[in-house]
ZADO-1210 file (C-alpha; in nm, 4 decimals, padded with zeros to 6 digits):
<atoms>
<atom x="15.0476" y="04.1149" z="13.2067" code="UNK" pos="1"/>
<atom x="15.0651" y="03.8361" z="12.9431" code="UNK" pos="2"/>
<atom x="14.7860" y="03.8338" z="12.6911" code="UNK" pos="3"/>
<atom x="14.6658" y="03.4747" z="12.7994" code="UNK" pos="4"/>
<atom x="14.6136" y="03.6072" z="13.1359" code="UNK" pos="5"/>
<atom x="14.4104" y="03.9111" z="13.0170" code="UNK" pos="6"/>
<atom x="14.2085" y="03.6878" z="12.8176" code="UNK" pos="7"/>
<atom x="14.1364" y="03.4514" z="13.1205" code="UNK" pos="8"/>
<atom x="14.0469" y="03.7624" z="13.3110" code="UNK" pos="9"/>
<atom x="13.7936" y="03.8479" z="13.0590" code="UNK" pos="10"/>
<atom x="13.6668" y="03.4769" z="13.0632" code="UNK" pos="11"/>
<atom x="13.6210" y="03.4977" z="13.4298" code="UNK" pos="12"/>
<atom x="13.4332" y="03.8477" z="13.3869" code="UNK" pos="13"/>
<atom x="13.6863" y="04.0085" z="13.6180" code="UNK" pos="14"/>
<atom x="13.6789" y="04.3786" z="13.5412" code="UNK" pos="15"/>
<atom x="14.0680" y="04.3973" z="13.6034" code="UNK" pos="16"/>
<atom x="14.0848" y="04.2711" z="13.2352" code="UNK" pos="17"/>
<atom x="13.9854" y="04.6412" z="13.1169" code="UNK" pos="18"/>
<atom x="14.2422" y="04.7877" z="13.3309" code="UNK" pos="19"/>
<atom x="14.5179" y="04.5433" z="13.2138" code="UNK" pos="20"/>
<atom x="14.4067" y="04.6075" z="12.8520" code="UNK" pos="21"/>
<atom x="14.4085" y="04.9809" z="12.9029" code="UNK" pos="22"/>
<atom x="14.7615" y="04.9656" z="13.0588" code="UNK" pos="23"/>
<atom x="14.9238" y="04.7300" z="12.7947" code="UNK" pos="24"/>
<atom x="14.7382" y="04.8413" z="12.4874" code="UNK" pos="25"/>
<atom x="14.5760" y="05.1863" z="12.5484" code="UNK" pos="26"/>
<atom x="14.8364" y="05.3946" z="12.3691" code="UNK" pos="27"/>
<atom x="14.8414" y="05.1425" z="12.0603" code="UNK" pos="28"/>
<atom x="14.4603" y="05.1536" z="12.0371" code="UNK" pos="29"/>
<atom x="14.4670" y="05.5379" z="12.0495" code="UNK" pos="30"/>
<atom x="14.7318" y="05.5637" z="11.7718" code="UNK" pos="31"/>
<atom x="14.5176" y="05.3589" z="11.5497" code="UNK" pos="32"/>
<atom x="14.1923" y="05.5484" z="11.6397" code="UNK" pos="33"/>
<atom x="14.3759" y="05.8798" z="11.6014" code="UNK" pos="34"/>
<atom x="14.5122" y="05.8066" z="11.2520" code="UNK" pos="35"/>
<atom x="14.1749" y="05.7362" z="11.1325" code="UNK" pos="36"/>
<atom x="13.9810" y="06.0036" z="11.3097" code="UNK" pos="37"/>
<atom x="14.2263" y="06.2954" z="11.3698" code="UNK" pos="38"/>
<atom x="14.0319" y="06.4054" z="11.6795" code="UNK" pos="39"/>
<atom x="14.1449" y="06.3297" z="12.0437" code="UNK" pos="40"/>
<atom x="13.8017" y="06.3144" z="12.1776" code="UNK" pos="41"/>
<atom x="13.6731" y="06.1008" z="11.8881" code="UNK" pos="42"/>
<atom x="13.9766" y="05.8828" z="11.9387" code="UNK" pos="43"/>
<atom x="13.9265" y="05.8406" z="12.3157" code="UNK" pos="44"/>
<atom x="13.5629" y="05.7470" z="12.2398" code="UNK" pos="45"/>
<atom x="13.6636" y="05.4800" z="11.9892" code="UNK" pos="46"/>
<atom x="13.9190" y="05.3243" z="12.2318" code="UNK" pos="47"/>
<atom x="13.6621" y="05.3205" z="12.5118" code="UNK" pos="48"/>
<atom x="13.4058" y="05.1514" z="12.2710" code="UNK" pos="49"/>
<atom x="13.6800" y="04.9130" z="12.1983" code="UNK" pos="50"/>
<atom x="13.7037" y="04.7959" z="12.5710" code="UNK" pos="51"/>
<atom x="13.3469" y="04.7536" z="12.5745" code="UNK" pos="52"/>
<atom x="13.3342" y="04.5691" z="12.2666" code="UNK" pos="53"/>
<atom x="13.6165" y="04.3522" z="12.3894" code="UNK" pos="54"/>
<atom x="13.4227" y="04.2999" z="12.7107" code="UNK" pos="55"/>
<atom x="13.1124" y="04.1879" z="12.5095" code="UNK" pos="56"/>
<atom x="13.2949" y="03.9550" z="12.2583" code="UNK" pos="57"/>
<atom x="13.5395" y="03.7858" z="12.4846" code="UNK" pos="58"/>
<atom x="13.4042" y="03.5247" z="12.5782" code="UNK" pos="59"/>
<atom x="13.2915" y="03.3525" z="12.3358" code="UNK" pos="60"/>
<atom x="13.5783" y="03.4763" z="12.1202" code="UNK" pos="61"/>
<atom x="13.9220" y="03.3670" z="12.2487" code="UNK" pos="62"/>
<atom x="14.1817" y="03.5687" z="12.0538" code="UNK" pos="63"/>
<atom x="14.5370" y="03.4164" z="12.0352" code="UNK" pos="64"/>
<atom x="14.6711" y="03.7610" z="11.9615" code="UNK" pos="65"/>
<atom x="14.5027" y="04.0029" z="12.1757" code="UNK" pos="66"/>
<atom x="14.6760" y="04.2904" z="12.0269" code="UNK" pos="67"/>
<atom x="14.5512" y="04.2232" z="11.6569" code="UNK" pos="68"/>
<atom x="14.2027" y="04.1480" z="11.7993" code="UNK" pos="69"/>
<atom x="14.1742" y="04.4815" z="11.9793" code="UNK" pos="70"/>
<atom x="14.3493" y="04.6739" z="11.6726" code="UNK" pos="71"/>
<atom x="14.0775" y="04.5347" z="11.4499" code="UNK" pos="72"/>
<atom x="13.8054" y="04.6312" z="11.6910" code="UNK" pos="73"/>
<atom x="13.9562" y="04.9795" z="11.7319" code="UNK" pos="74"/>
<atom x="13.9879" y="05.0162" z="11.3597" code="UNK" pos="75"/>
<atom x="13.6289" y="04.9004" z="11.2701" code="UNK" pos="76"/>
<atom x="13.4907" y="05.1346" z="11.5389" code="UNK" pos="77"/>
<atom x="13.7117" y="05.4393" z="11.4511" code="UNK" pos="78"/>
<atom x="13.5954" y="05.4126" z="11.0767" code="UNK" pos="79"/>
<atom x="13.2375" y="05.3772" z="11.1880" code="UNK" pos="80"/>
<atom x="13.2727" y="05.7144" z="11.3857" code="UNK" pos="81"/>
<atom x="13.4645" y="05.8512" z="11.0862" code="UNK" pos="82"/>
<atom x="13.1562" y="05.7760" z="10.8522" code="UNK" pos="83"/>
<atom x="12.9422" y="05.9554" z="11.0865" code="UNK" pos="84"/>
<atom x="13.1331" y="06.2741" z="11.0941" code="UNK" pos="85"/>
<atom x="13.0683" y="06.5576" z="10.8489" code="UNK" pos="86"/>
<atom x="13.3022" y="06.5838" z="10.5521" code="UNK" pos="87"/>
<atom x="13.4583" y="06.9033" z="10.6972" code="UNK" pos="88"/>
<atom x="13.6211" y="06.6925" z="10.9625" code="UNK" pos="89"/>
<atom x="13.7438" y="06.4297" z="10.7450" code="UNK" pos="90"/>
<atom x="14.0035" y="06.6431" z="10.5716" code="UNK" pos="91"/>
<atom x="14.2511" y="06.6175" z="10.8169" code="UNK" pos="92"/>
<atom x="14.2404" y="06.2570" z="10.9018" code="UNK" pos="93"/>
<atom x="14.5393" y="06.0050" z="10.7907" code="UNK" pos="94"/>
<atom x="14.2517" y="05.7504" z="10.6887" code="UNK" pos="95"/>
<atom x="14.1103" y="06.0201" z="10.4608" code="UNK" pos="96"/>
<atom x="14.4526" y="06.0893" z="10.3211" code="UNK" pos="97"/>
<atom x="14.5397" y="05.7034" z="10.2812" code="UNK" pos="98"/>
<atom x="14.1964" y="05.6385" z="10.1223" code="UNK" pos="99"/>
<atom x="14.2370" y="05.9238" z="09.8699" code="UNK" pos="100"/>
<atom x="14.5945" y="05.7776" z="09.7781" code="UNK" pos="101"/>
<atom x="14.4639" y="05.4447" z="09.7145" code="UNK" pos="102"/>
<atom x="14.1633" y="05.5753" z="09.5018" code="UNK" pos="103"/>
<atom x="14.3704" y="05.5398" z="09.1731" code="UNK" pos="104"/>
<atom x="14.4240" y="05.1787" z="09.2268" code="UNK" pos="105"/>
<atom x="14.0622" y="05.0800" z="09.3253" code="UNK" pos="106"/>
<atom x="13.7543" y="05.1437" z="09.1509" code="UNK" pos="107"/>
<atom x="13.5217" y="05.3701" z="09.3557" code="UNK" pos="108"/>
<atom x="13.1458" y="05.4017" z="09.3172" code="UNK" pos="109"/>
<atom x="12.9841" y="05.6334" z="09.5658" code="UNK" pos="110"/>
<atom x="13.1807" y="05.5205" z="09.8620" code="UNK" pos="111"/>
<atom x="13.5471" y="05.4423" z="09.8739" code="UNK" pos="112"/>
<atom x="13.5414" y="05.2879" z="10.2125" code="UNK" pos="113"/>
<atom x="13.2559" y="05.0358" z="10.1080" code="UNK" pos="114"/>
<atom x="13.4789" y="04.9362" z="09.8075" code="UNK" pos="115"/>
<atom x="13.7706" y="04.8726" z="10.0471" code="UNK" pos="116"/>
<atom x="13.5695" y="04.6098" z="10.2349" code="UNK" pos="117"/>
<atom x="13.4883" y="04.4089" z="09.9497" code="UNK" pos="118"/>
<atom x="13.5929" y="04.0604" z="10.0315" code="UNK" pos="119"/>
<atom x="13.7533" y="03.9578" z="09.6907" code="UNK" pos="120"/>
<atom x="13.9221" y="04.2822" z="09.6750" code="UNK" pos="121"/>
<atom x="14.0721" y="04.2412" z="10.0196" code="UNK" pos="122"/>
<atom x="14.1914" y="03.8982" z="09.9308" code="UNK" pos="123"/>
<atom x="14.3693" y="04.0111" z="09.6139" code="UNK" pos="124"/>
<atom x="14.5276" y="04.2918" z="09.8255" code="UNK" pos="125"/>
<atom x="14.6614" y="04.0251" z="10.0662" code="UNK" pos="126"/>
<atom x="14.7843" y="03.8183" z="09.7790" code="UNK" pos="127"/>
<atom x="14.9651" y="04.1199" z="09.6314" code="UNK" pos="128"/>
<atom x="15.1118" y="04.2127" z="09.9699" code="UNK" pos="129"/>
<atom x="15.2805" y="03.8704" z="09.9744" code="UNK" pos="130"/>
<atom x="15.4643" y="03.9646" z="09.6647" code="UNK" pos="131"/>
<atom x="15.6430" y="04.2711" z="09.8117" code="UNK" pos="132"/>
<atom x="15.9395" y="04.2915" z="09.9930" code="UNK" pos="133"/>
<atom x="15.9216" y="04.2989" z="10.3703" code="UNK" pos="134"/>
<atom x="16.0021" y="04.6701" z="10.3924" code="UNK" pos="135"/>
<atom x="15.7433" y="04.7729" z="10.1045" code="UNK" pos="136"/>
<atom x="15.4859" y="04.5632" z="10.2841" code="UNK" pos="137"/>
<atom x="15.5433" y="04.6852" z="10.6322" code="UNK" pos="138"/>
<atom x="15.5290" y="05.0364" z="10.4849" code="UNK" pos="139"/>
<atom x="15.2117" y="04.9749" z="10.2883" code="UNK" pos="140"/>
<atom x="15.0219" y="04.8146" z="10.5938" code="UNK" pos="141"/>
<atom x="15.1551" y="05.0854" z="10.8255" code="UNK" pos="142"/>
<atom x="15.0167" y="05.3681" z="10.5843" code="UNK" pos="143"/>
<atom x="14.7079" y="05.2141" z="10.4444" code="UNK" pos="144"/>
<atom x="14.5807" y="04.9686" z="10.7302" code="UNK" pos="145"/>
<atom x="14.6960" y="05.1487" z="11.0512" code="UNK" pos="146"/>
<atom x="14.6748" y="05.4941" z="10.8848" code="UNK" pos="147"/>
<atom x="14.9984" y="05.6119" z="11.0180" code="UNK" pos="148"/>
<atom x="15.1178" y="05.9453" z="10.8840" code="UNK" pos="149"/>
<atom x="15.3978" y="05.9295" z="10.6146" code="UNK" pos="150"/>
<atom x="15.6487" y="06.0540" z="10.8672" code="UNK" pos="151"/>
<atom x="15.5539" y="05.7999" z="11.1558" code="UNK" pos="152"/>
<atom x="15.5594" y="05.5016" z="10.8857" code="UNK" pos="153"/>
<atom x="15.9028" y="05.6209" z="10.7469" code="UNK" pos="154"/>
<atom x="16.0297" y="05.6564" z="11.1140" code="UNK" pos="155"/>
<atom x="15.9227" y="05.3099" z="11.2145" code="UNK" pos="156"/>
<atom x="16.1405" y="05.1620" z="10.9303" code="UNK" pos="157"/>
<atom x="16.4103" y="05.3903" z="10.9760" code="UNK" pos="158"/>
<atom x="16.3850" y="05.5469" z="10.6174" code="UNK" pos="159"/>
<atom x="16.3495" y="05.8980" z="10.5022" code="UNK" pos="160"/>
<atom x="16.0042" y="06.0424" z="10.4292" code="UNK" pos="161"/>
<atom x="16.1071" y="06.0843" z="10.0523" code="UNK" pos="162"/>
<atom x="16.1961" y="05.7068" z="10.0249" code="UNK" pos="163"/>
<atom x="15.8851" y="05.6175" z="10.2093" code="UNK" pos="164"/>
<atom x="15.6936" y="05.8348" z="09.9782" code="UNK" pos="165"/>
<atom x="15.8512" y="05.6738" z="09.6523" code="UNK" pos="166"/>
<atom x="15.8142" y="05.3537" z="09.7643" code="UNK" pos="167"/>
<atom x="15.4487" y="05.3928" z="09.8362" code="UNK" pos="168"/>
<atom x="15.3974" y="05.5570" z="09.5091" code="UNK" pos="169"/>
<atom x="15.5723" y="05.2697" z="09.3116" code="UNK" pos="170"/>
<atom x="15.3801" y="05.0025" z="09.5432" code="UNK" pos="171"/>
<atom x="15.0473" y="05.1617" z="09.4430" code="UNK" pos="172"/>
<atom x="15.1286" y="05.1462" z="09.0931" code="UNK" pos="173"/>
<atom x="15.2273" y="04.7774" z="09.1263" code="UNK" pos="174"/>
<atom x="14.9042" y="04.7088" z="09.3011" code="UNK" pos="175"/>
<atom x="14.6908" y="04.8969" z="09.0354" code="UNK" pos="176"/>
<atom x="14.8647" y="04.6640" z="08.7736" code="UNK" pos="177"/>
<atom x="14.8225" y="04.3550" z="08.9809" code="UNK" pos="178"/>
<atom x="14.4447" y="04.4559" z="09.0126" code="UNK" pos="179"/>
<atom x="14.3978" y="04.4964" z="08.6616" code="UNK" pos="180"/>
<atom x="14.5714" y="04.1799" z="08.6028" code="UNK" pos="181"/>
<atom x="14.3317" y="04.0085" z="08.8264" code="UNK" pos="182"/>
<atom x="14.0313" y="04.1383" z="08.6598" code="UNK" pos="183"/>
<atom x="13.9297" y="04.4251" z="08.8927" code="UNK" pos="184"/>
<atom x="13.7736" y="04.7395" z="08.7203" code="UNK" pos="185"/>
<atom x="13.9989" y="05.0488" z="08.8160" code="UNK" pos="186"/>
</atoms>
C-alpha cells in the first residue's frame, strides 16, 4: 500500500493503518531499533511503541515521507529505552559503538548522547555531510544515524569492511577538523 493511503487510514482512525505500517515498515523499524538496543525484546517493544506514537501523532502530523517519520520515531524511542538500561547492556549495541567512535570528534561532558542532540552541533554536522561524497555520506549516516554495524553498512554500499572502516576513520578526522574550524570544542 502507498504511504499516502496509509496516512489517510491514520487520519480516518482506521486500525488497518497499523497493520499496513507493520507490513510495510516493520522490518525496517526493527533494524533501526536493534542497531541501537542490541536486544530483540527491547527492539520489539520500541517498534510497538513506534506504532502507538504514530497512531497518536498522525493526525495532526501528516508526514510526506512515512518511512522517515517512522524511522525518527523509532530512533527516538529506542534511544530513550537505551538510556534507561544499565551500562552492562549497552556494551554490545551498535549505538554505543557508534557513539564511542564519535567521541573524539565531539566534546563530551557527562553524557555523549545529550551532546549529540545539541541543535547547533546537529546543524554543523549536516553542513559537514553536504561536503562529503555520496558514498562517504551514505556510509556515515548508515553507521552513525541508523547505527548499522560496520559489516551491514559496507555491504549496503558494496564495499569491503576494511574500506568502510578506513573511510569512516578519515571522515571522522575530517569532521573533527571541520567542527574545530566552526568553533566547537573537542
